[in-house]
N, C-alpha and C positions, 0 to 999 in steps of 0.2 A: 498438496499435502495439507489438508484441513484436519484440525484436531478432532478426535472422536468424542464420544460422550463420556469418556473416562478422564477428562481434563481435571486436574487436581489443583490448579492455580499456579503451576510452574510456567511462568511466562517465557523463560529461557528456552523451553521446548517448542514454542510456537515458531512458525516460519516467518522470515522477514525478507525484505528487499529494499533497495535504495529508492528514494524519491527521484523521479526523472528530472525535476527542476533544481532542487537544492542538494540532493545526494544524501540526505539524512536517512538513517534506517527506519523503515516502517514495519511495525509488528502486525501480524495477522489479527483481524478483529472479526467478531461473530457477524457483524453487519456486512462484512465483505466476503462472507463464506461462498456465496454463489458467483461473485464477480472478481475473485482474487486475481485471476489472470489478467483482467482488464484494468485493475487499479494501478495507476502510474504516479499519482501525486499524493503527498501527505496532507495537503490542506487546500482550501479554496484559493488562498494567495498563490501557492505554487502552481495550481491549475491555471490561473490567469496569467502568470509569468510564462508558463510553458506554452500557452497558446499564442502569446504576443511574440515570443522569440522564434516561433516556428514560421518558416517562410510560406507564403501563400502559393498554392499550385497554379 
């Protein structure tokens, strides 16, 4: 659910989901428009923590 071209600045209407590492809510960003389904972490720090805590296959 990506916002259309009629976005008027209401950030409450944007989709959000929790960070996989810390659980904080992440709001949709224009930069993530193409990869929103693959975005898991809110920051580089959480991305590093998420990779470290995941068991190696």
